[in-house]
C-alpha positions in Angstrom: -47.3 27.2 23.9 -46.9 30.6 23.5 -47.7 33.0 26.2 -49.1 36.0 23.9 -51.2 33.5 22.2 -52.5 32.5 24.9 -53.7 35.6 26.0 -55.1 36.6 22.8 -57.0 33.6 22.6 -58.4 34.1 25.7 -59.5 37.5 24.7 -61.2 35.9 21.8 -63.0 33.7 24.0 -63.7 37.0 26.0 -65.0 38.3 22.9 -67.8 35.5 22.2 -68.6 35.6 25.9 -69.8 38.9 25.9 -71.8 38.7 22.8 -73.1 35.3 24.4 -74.1 37.5 27.9 -76.0 40.3 26.0 -78.8 37.5 24.2 -78.6 35.0 27.4 -79.5 37.9 29.7 -82.2 38.9 27.8 -83.5 35.2 27.7 -82.8 34.5 31.5 -84.9 38.0 32.4 -87.8 36.7 30.7 -87.8 33.6 32.3 -87.2 35.2 35.3 -90.5 37.6 35.7 -93.2 35.0 33.0 -91.4 31.5 33.8 -91.3 31.3 29.9 -88.8 29.0 28.0 -88.8 31.2 24.9 -87.5 29.3 22.1 -88.3 32.4 20.1 -85.5 34.4 22.0 -82.7 32.5 19.0 -85.3 34.7 16.5 -85.2 38.1 18.2 -81.3 37.7 17.8 -81.7 36.8 14.4 -83.9 39.4 13.8 -81.6 42.3 15.5 -79.0 40.6 12.5 -81.5 41.1 9.8 -82.7 44.6 10.6 -78.6 45.8 11.2 -78.0 44.6 7.9 -80.6 46.9 6.0 -80.8 49.8 8.6 -76.7 50.5 8.7 -75.5 50.1 5.5 -78.4 53.2 4.8 -77.1 55.3 7.5 -73.6 54.7 7.0 -74.4 55.7 3.1 -75.4 59.2 4.9 -72.0 59.4 6.7 -69.6 57.3 7.6 -69.6 58.3 11.3 -68.9 55.5 13.8 -71.9 56.9 15.7 -74.1 56.3 13.2 -73.4 52.9 13.2 -74.3 52.1 16.7 -77.2 54.4 16.3 -78.3 52.0 13.4 -77.3 48.7 16.1 -79.4 50.4 18.7 -82.5 51.0 16.4 -82.5 47.7 15.1 -82.7 46.4 19.0 -85.4 48.7 19.6 -87.5 47.6 16.1 -86.5 43.7 17.8 -88.3 44.7 21.2 -90.6 46.5 19.6 -91.8 42.8 17.7 -90.7 41.6 21.2 -94.2 43.4 22.7 -96.0 42.0 19.5 -95.5 38.9 20.6 -96.5 39.1 24.2 -99.6 40.6 23.6 -100.6 38.4 20.9 -99.6 35.7 22.2 -97.6 35.1 25.5 -100.6 37.0 27.2 -102.8 34.4 26.4 -100.5 31.2 27.5 -98.7 32.5 30.9 -101.1 30.1 33.0 -101.0 27.1 30.7 -97.7 24.4 31.1 -94.3 24.8 30.2 -94.7 22.2 27.8 -97.3 24.3 25.9 -95.7 27.1 25.8 -92.7 26.1 24.6 -94.3 24.6 21.7 -95.9 28.0 21.1 -92.8 30.0 21.1 -91.1 27.0 18.4 -94.2 27.8 16.6 -92.9 31.9 16.4 -89.5 30.3 15.3 -91.1 28.5 12.0 -93.0 31.5 11.0 -90.1 33.6 11.6 -87.9 31.5 9.6 -90.1 31.8 6.4 -90.7 35.6 7.0 -87.2 36.2 6.5 -86.8 34.1 3.9 -89.2 35.9 2.0 -88.2 39.5 2.6 -84.8 38.9 2.8 -84.2 35.8 1.0 -81.7 32.8 1.0 -79.0 34.2 0.9 -76.7 35.2 3.3 -75.7 38.8 3.8 -73.0 40.7 4.9 -73.2 43.3 7.3 -70.4 46.6 7.2 -67.8 46.4 8.9 -67.9 49.0 12.1 -65.7 52.6 11.3 -62.8 53.2 13.4 -62.8 49.7 14.2 -61.7 47.9 11.7 -57.8 48.0 12.2 -56.1 45.8 14.6 -54.6 46.0 17.8 -51.2 44.8 18.8 -51.2 43.0 21.9 -47.8 41.3 22.8 -46.8 41.3 19.4 -49.8 39.6 18.1 -52.2 40.8 16.3 -56.5 41.3 17.9 -59.1 42.7 16.1 -60.4 45.9 17.5 -63.9 45.1 17.0 -63.3 42.2 18.5 -61.7 44.4 22.0 -64.5 46.7 21.6 -67.0 43.8 21.9 -64.8 42.5 25.2 -66.2 45.9 27.0 -70.1 45.8 25.5 -70.6 42.2 28.2 -69.8 43.9 31.3 -71.1 47.1 30.2 -74.4 45.6 29.7 -74.5 43.8 33.4 -73.7 47.1 34.7 -76.4 49.0 33.0 -79.1 45.9 34.2 -77.7 46.3 37.9 -78.3 50.2 38.0 -81.5 48.6 36.5 -82.5 46.0 38.7 -81.5 48.1 41.9 -81.8 51.9 41.3 -85.3 51.8 39.3 -89.1 50.9 40.1 -89.0 48.6 37.0 -86.1 47.1 38.1 -87.0 46.1 41.5 -90.5 44.6 40.1 -88.2 42.3 37.7 -86.5 40.6 40.8 -89.8 40.7 43.1 -91.6 38.8 40.2 -88.3 36.9 39.6 -88.6 35.3 43.3 -92.4 35.6 43.7 -94.8 36.3 41.0 -98.1 36.1 42.8 -97.0 38.1 45.9 -96.3 40.7 42.7 -99.6 40.4 42.0 -101.5 40.5 45.3 -99.7 43.8 46.2 -101.0 45.1 43.2 -98.7 45.4 40.7 -99.8 45.3 36.8 -98.2 42.0 35.9 -99.7 42.9 32.3 -97.6 46.0 32.0 -94.8 44.5 34.1 -94.4 41.3 31.8 -94.6 43.3 28.3 -92.1 45.6 29.5 -89.9 42.4 30.6 -90.7 41.1 26.9 -89.7 44.9 25.4 -86.5 44.1 27.4 -85.6 40.8 26.6 -86.1 40.8 23.3 -83.8 44.2 23.2 -81.3 42.6 24.7 -81.3 40.1 22.1 -81.6 42.3 18.9 -78.8 43.5 20.4 -76.4 40.9 20.5 -77.3 40.0 16.7 -77.2 43.2 15.2 -73.9 43.3 16.8 -72.6 40.4 15.4 -73.1 41.7 11.9 -69.6 43.2 11.4 -68.4 39.6 12.0 -70.5 36.7 11.4 -73.2 36.9 7.6 -77.2 37.5 8.6 -78.3 34.0 7.6 -81.9 32.0 8.5 -79.7 29.3 10.7 -78.9 31.9 13.1 -82.4 31.5 15.5 -81.3 27.6 16.2 -77.3 27.7 16.3 -77.4 30.2 18.9 -80.6 29.4 20.9 -78.9 26.4 22.4 -76.3 27.9 23.3 -78.0 30.5 25.3 -79.8 28.2 26.9 -77.2 26.5 27.7 -75.8 30.1 29.8 -79.2 30.7 31.3 -79.2 27.2 32.9 -75.6 27.5 33.9 -75.8 30.3 35.1 -79.4 29.8 37.5 -82.6 30.6 35.8 -83.5 34.2 36.6 -80.0 35.2 37.5 -78.5 37.8 35.5 -74.6 37.6 37.1 -75.1 33.9 36.7 -75.6 34.4 33.2 -72.5 36.3 32.6 -70.1 33.8 35.1 -71.6 31.2 32.8 -71.1 32.9 29.6 -67.2 33.8 30.6 -66.6 30.0 31.0 -68.3 28.9 28.2 -66.5 31.2 25.9 -62.7 30.2 27.3 -64.2 26.6 27.4 -64.6 27.1 23.2 -61.4 29.2 23.0 -59.3 26.8 24.7 -60.9 23.6 23.7 -61.0 24.0 20.4 -57.2 23.5 20.6 -57.4 20.9 23.1 -60.3 18.5 22.0 -60.5 19.5 18.6 -63.3 16.9 18.0 -65.6 17.3 21.1 -66.1 21.1 20.8 -70.0 20.9 20.0 -70.2 18.5 23.4 -67.8 20.6 25.7 -70.6 23.1 26.7 -73.3 20.9 27.2 -70.7 18.4 29.3 -70.3 21.8 31.1 -74.0 22.1 31.8 -74.8 18.6 32.3 -71.8 18.8 35.2 -73.6 21.9 37.0 -76.8 20.3 36.8 -76.0 17.5 38.2 -73.7 19.2 41.2 -75.4 22.3 41.5 -79.5 21.5 40.2 -80.4 25.1 39.8 -77.1 26.6 38.2 -74.4 28.3 39.7 -76.6 31.5 40.9 -80.3 30.2 40.8 -82.6 29.5 43.4 -85.3 26.9 43.6 -88.0 29.2 44.0 -87.1 30.6 40.2 -87.1 27.1 39.0 -91.2 27.3 40.1 -91.3 23.4 40.7 -91.7 20.6 38.4 -93.1 21.7 35.6 -97.3 22.3 35.4 -99.5 19.3 33.8 -102.9 19.1 33.2 -105.1 16.7 36.2 -107.1 13.9 35.5 -104.4 12.5 33.3 -104.8 8.6 31.9 -108.6 8.1 33.5 -108.1 4.2 32.2 -112.7 4.0 32.1 -113.1 7.4 30.6 -111.4 7.0 27.6 -111.6 2.9 27.6 -114.5 2.7 24.9 -112.8 5.7 22.7 -109.4 3.4 22.6 -111.0 0.3 21.7 -112.8 1.7 18.9 -109.8 3.7 17.6 -107.3 0.4 17.9 -110.1 -1.9 15.9 -110.5 0.8 13.4 -106.5 1.1 12.9 -105.5 -2.6 13.0 -108.8 -3.1 10.2 -106.8 -0.3 8.2 -103.2 -1.5 8.2 -104.7 -4.7 7.3 -106.3 -3.2 4.3 -104.4 -0.5 3.4 -101.7 -2.9 1.4 -104.3 -3.7 -0.8 -105.2 -0.2 -1.6 -102.4 2.4 -1.0 -100.0 3.6 -3.8 -96.2 3.3 -2.7 -96.1 6.8 -1.8 -99.0 6.3 0.9 -97.3 2.8 2.0 -94.5 5.0 2.8 -96.2 8.1 4.7 -98.0 5.5 6.8 -95.2 3.4 7.7 -93.2 6.4 8.9 -96.8 7.8 10.6 -96.2 4.5 12.4 -93.0 4.5 13.3 -93.1 8.0 14.9 -96.4 7.2 16.6 -94.5 5.1 18.6 -91.9 7.6 19.2 -94.6 10.0 20.2 -96.3 7.3 22.3 -93.1 6.5 24.1 -92.7 10.3 24.8 -96.3 10.7 26.4 -95.4 7.4 28.7 -92.8 9.7 30.2 -94.9 13.9 29.8 -98.2 12.1 30.7 -97.8 9.0 33.0 -94.6 10.5 34.6 -94.9 14.1 34.6 -91.2 13.8 33.1 -91.2 16.5 30.3 -88.4 15.8 27.8 -87.3 18.3 25.3 -84.4 15.5 24.2 -86.2 12.5 23.5 -84.8 12.7 19.8 -81.8 11.6 21.3 -82.6 7.7 22.0 -85.1 7.5 18.9 -81.7 8.6 16.9 -79.3 6.3 18.9 -81.9 3.4 18.2 -81.3 4.1 14.2 -77.7 4.6 14.8 -77.3 1.2 17.0 -79.6 -0.7 13.7 -78.1 1.3 10.8 -74.2 1.0 12.1 -74.8 -2.4 12.4 -76.1 -3.5 9.1 -73.2 -1.5 7.3 -70.3 -1.7 9.6 -70.4 -5.0 11.0 -72.5 -6.5 8.3 -75.1 -8.0 10.8 -78.6 -8.9 9.1 -81.8 -6.8 10.0 -83.6 -8.9 12.5 -80.7 -8.8 15.1 -80.0 -5.0 14.1 -83.9 -4.4 15.2 -83.2 -6.2 18.5 -80.1 -4.0 19.3 -81.9 -0.8 18.5 -84.2 -0.7 21.5 -81.3 -2.5 23.7 -78.5 0.3 22.9 -81.1 3.4 23.7 -82.4 1.8 27.0 -79.2 1.9 27.8 -78.2 4.9 26.8 -81.6 6.5 28.7 -80.7 4.4 31.5 -77.2 6.4 31.6 -79.1 9.9 31.2 -81.8 9.4 33.1 -80.0 8.4 36.2 -78.9 12.0 35.9 -82.1 13.6 35.1 -84.8 12.4 37.5 -82.6 13.9 40.3 -83.7 17.4 38.9 -87.3 18.6 38.8 -88.9 21.5 36.8 -87.3 23.3 33.9 -83.6 21.7 35.0 -84.5 18.4 34.4 -86.2 19.4 31.0 -83.0 21.1 29.8 -80.9 18.6 31.1 -82.8 16.0 29.0 -81.4 18.4 25.9 -77.8 18.9 27.1 -77.9 15.1 27.0 -80.2 14.9 23.4 -77.3 17.5 22.2 -74.3 15.7 23.5 -75.7 12.4 21.6 -76.1 14.8 18.7 -72.7 16.6 18.9 -71.1 13.0 18.8 -72.8 11.3 15.8 -72.2 15.2 13.9 -68.5 15.3 14.8 -67.4 11.5 14.6 -67.1 11.4 11.1 -64.6 8.0 10.5 -67.6 6.3 12.4 -70.6 7.9 12.2 -70.0 9.8 8.7 -70.5 12.6 10.3 -73.5 15.2 8.5 -73.4 12.8 5.3 -74.6 9.9 7.8 -74.5 6.8 7.1 -76.3 4.7 3.6 -77.2 1.5 2.9 -79.3 0.6 5.7 -82.0 -2.2 4.4 -84.4 -4.5 5.6 -83.5 -8.6 4.7 -83.9 -9.8 1.1 -87.4 -11.4 2.8 -88.6 -8.0 3.8 -87.4 -5.6 1.0 -90.8 -5.6 -0.6 -92.7 -2.2 1.0 -95.4 -4.0 1.5 -93.9 -6.9 3.7 -92.0 -3.9 5.7 -95.4 -2.2 6.5 -96.7 -5.1 7.8 -93.3 -5.6 10.4 -93.5 -2.1 11.4 -97.1 -2.3 11.9 -96.7 -5.6 14.0 -93.9 -4.2 16.3 -95.4 -0.7 16.8 -98.2 -2.1 17.5 -97.1 -4.6 20.2 -94.8 -2.3 21.4 -97.8 0.4 21.9 -99.8 -1.7 23.9 -97.2 -3.4 25.8 -96.3 0.6 26.6 -100.3 0.5 27.4 -100.6 -2.4 29.7 -97.8 -0.4 32.1 -99.5 2.6 31.7 -102.7 0.6 33.7 -100.2 -1.8 35.6 -99.1 -1.1 39.3 -96.4 0.6 38.0 -97.2 2.7 35.7 -100.0 3.8 38.7 -96.8 4.1 41.0 -95.4 6.9 38.1 -98.6 8.5 38.1 -99.0 8.7 42.1 -95.5 10.7 42.0 -95.8 12.7 39.7 -99.2 13.9 41.0 -97.7 14.6 44.8 -93.7 13.6 44.9 -94.0 14.2 48.5 -96.8 12.0 49.5 -95.2 9.0 46.9 -92.4 9.2 49.0 -94.2 9.1 52.4 -95.7 6.2 51.6 -92.3 4.7 50.9 -92.2 5.0 46.9 -89.1 5.0 45.7 -90.0 7.9 43.3 -86.2 8.2 41.5 -86.1 4.6 41.3 -89.4 4.5 39.0 -88.8 7.5 37.5 -85.5 6.2 36.2 -87.0 2.8 35.0 -89.8 4.6 33.6 -87.0 6.9 31.4 -85.1 4.0 30.5 -88.4 2.0 28.9 -89.2 4.9 27.0 -86.0 5.3 25.8 -85.9 2.3 24.9 -89.2 2.1 22.9 -88.4 5.0 21.0 -85.1 3.4 20.2 -87.1 0.1 18.5 -89.4 3.6 16.6 -86.0 4.7 15.0 -84.5 1.3 14.2 -87.8 1.1 12.3 -87.8 4.4 11.0 -83.9 3.6 9.8 -84.7 0.5 7.9 -87.6 2.4 6.2 -85.7 5.2 5.1 -82.4 3.8 4.0 -80.0 6.0 5.4 -79.5 7.4 8.8 -77.7 11.1 9.9 -77.8 13.4 12.6 -80.9 15.2 12.2 -82.9 11.9 13.9 -81.7 13.5 17.2 -82.0 17.1 16.3 -84.0 20.0 18.3 -86.6 19.8 15.3 -87.3 16.7 15.9 -87.6 16.8 19.7 -90.1 19.5 19.7 -91.9 17.7 16.7 -92.6 14.5 18.9 -93.9 17.3 21.4 -96.2 18.7 19.0 -97.3 15.2 18.1 -98.3 14.1 22.1 -99.9 18.1 22.2 -102.2 17.4 19.1 -103.5 14.3 20.4 -103.4 15.1 24.1 -101.3 14.6 26.6 -104.5 13.7 28.8 -105.4 10.4 26.9 -103.6 7.2 26.5 -103.8 6.4 22.8 -104.1 10.8 21.9 -100.1 10.3 21.0 -101.1 7.6 17.9 -103.8 10.0 16.8 -101.7 13.4 17.3 -99.1 11.4 15.3 -101.0 11.0 12.1 -102.7 14.5 12.5 -98.8 16.4 12.7 -97.6 13.9 10.0 -100.7 15.1 7.5 -100.3 18.6 8.0 -96.9 18.5 6.9 -97.7 16.4 4.0 -100.9 19.0 3.4 -98.6 22.3 3.7 -95.3 20.8 2.7 -96.3 20.2 -0.9 -98.1 23.5 -1.5 -95.5 26.0 -0.9 -91.8 26.8 0.1 -93.0 28.4 3.2 -94.8 25.7 4.6 -92.8 26.6 8.4 -95.1 29.3 8.0 -98.1 27.4 8.1 -97.2 24.4 10.3 -96.1 27.6 13.1 -99.4 28.8 12.4 -101.3 25.8 12.9 -98.9 24.8 16.2 -99.8 28.4 17.9 -103.5 27.9 17.2 -103.5 24.9 18.7 -102.1 26.1 21.9 -104.5 28.5 22.0 -107.7 27.1 20.8 -106.7 24.0 23.2 -104.5 25.2 25.7 -104.8 21.7 27.7 -104.6 19.9 24.6 -107.3 17.9 22.8 -107.7 15.4 25.7 -108.0 18.6 28.4 -111.2 20.0 26.3 -112.4 16.5 25.9 -112.9 16.3 29.3 -113.7 19.8 30.2 -116.5 19.2 27.5 -117.5 16.2 29.4 -117.7 17.9 32.7 -120.5 21.1 30.9 -124.1 20.3 32.1 -126.3 18.9 29.8 -123.4 16.8 27.9 -124.1 12.8 27.7 -121.2 10.8 29.4 -120.3 8.1 28.1 
């Protein structure tokens, strides 16, 4: 390989790393101070790009000076910073004390709303930004031409790192940020105005995200898909570096930039997987990232207390079960074809959500990538039918087996971690599975997926297949429910409530969590297999982040504090999507608003609200 080519490729990686660091540094600061995993950080990046492609051309019409270009970039970043303050005041300030899972869902609701707001304001067509005046030429380096603007970006990252260091070490605001990163409660106890500190941090974090987006307009077009395309990489940088460590984020960005620059040459087929493999490897070896500290992780994600009381909810569950079975038996006789399709999907998602709630509510294991096992089960069943000609029956048996095996493999590493690092490792493994399905075109069909996944002849009728799904889903849910109330489930709850006490009495916490993770993955795989035959096709979106967030929203809607609430949540969530989607092209906005409203009104979920109501004086207790 030519030396000059290697140098230019390394410089290209540094330019990408510098841009990635500017964005990730904002997320790192926000998490370090507020402990919120801000999914909307990618939306701020996207808004920075869109505002810049609007403001910068207007300024350049006045004068083609390079200074006006960068003035426009800074104005765009400041505007995004102000939007970050608005989000903090209106939303985040009300959910700082709720569990991290609910915070993630609330910020994802912001993502959905911003996506549709961008489509409404700027339209669906990608917008190309102007090139930077004075930096349009190429620079010759060892006989190779390298864009001057890329060379400029290489210096932006270290400059931002230096300015942040000065801010953190030479200003009172920066010292308070560092102190809050180490011990937020102590900072509050010393009389520091935490509300003002959080607001200032959100402004700085959103400003950096907007700055990163605005700086990209000479390189990439502004598009409505920018937010989700960047947020996973930003999460990877933040987690590898150590949540709350700006210097760690810089080192992680450089590593990832070089890995992407040379990985595409050495491993062209697995470029999407490389960064997540790096993240998984780092977390396995260093559970708190390269420069992170255990204190920054804030322990295991807090969950509502009083979860899963058999006596409290037994009567409600029996009534719901009787009503559900009656409805399932009668539906094929009265429902239309569309109603049958929706009911089948609700059943499938109910099982997937129930399996996730088995992890979250019963085991205290917050998974951000549960859709991976749903999708792997779908691919296992679908590929066996299409590629190997296997009938539906053995393919459905293979779906939970394959998903369970992958869950066992991933879970072996996942259960060694805790808190946000555990959750992010589940996301890393999910993205690895997604990338493999997306890029292994010869086997999985890539983004085109696989079609022709149909049931056997005896189950080809929609009515018959509905009964097949109903029987298998109800049986799987009842089996999981039995495990919840069995000694194994009680042991998981003991480890969830106090890992130290469980370990002291001889419970092997890791083994129990690993087995629980495997069981939940197998159940999600069965749901995925059933969904594949219902839909007739499979594609990588089944493993994507939006699907995982949908499952999280379902268990939030039903209530983490209940066993069967996930089933109700799946039905309600699917109903919300079915109501809003046909009414408007901007259904994401209303869905996001619904999720945010749910978090604000029921910050501990519907199950928590029900439990609180029972504790009020004068309320009749069943």
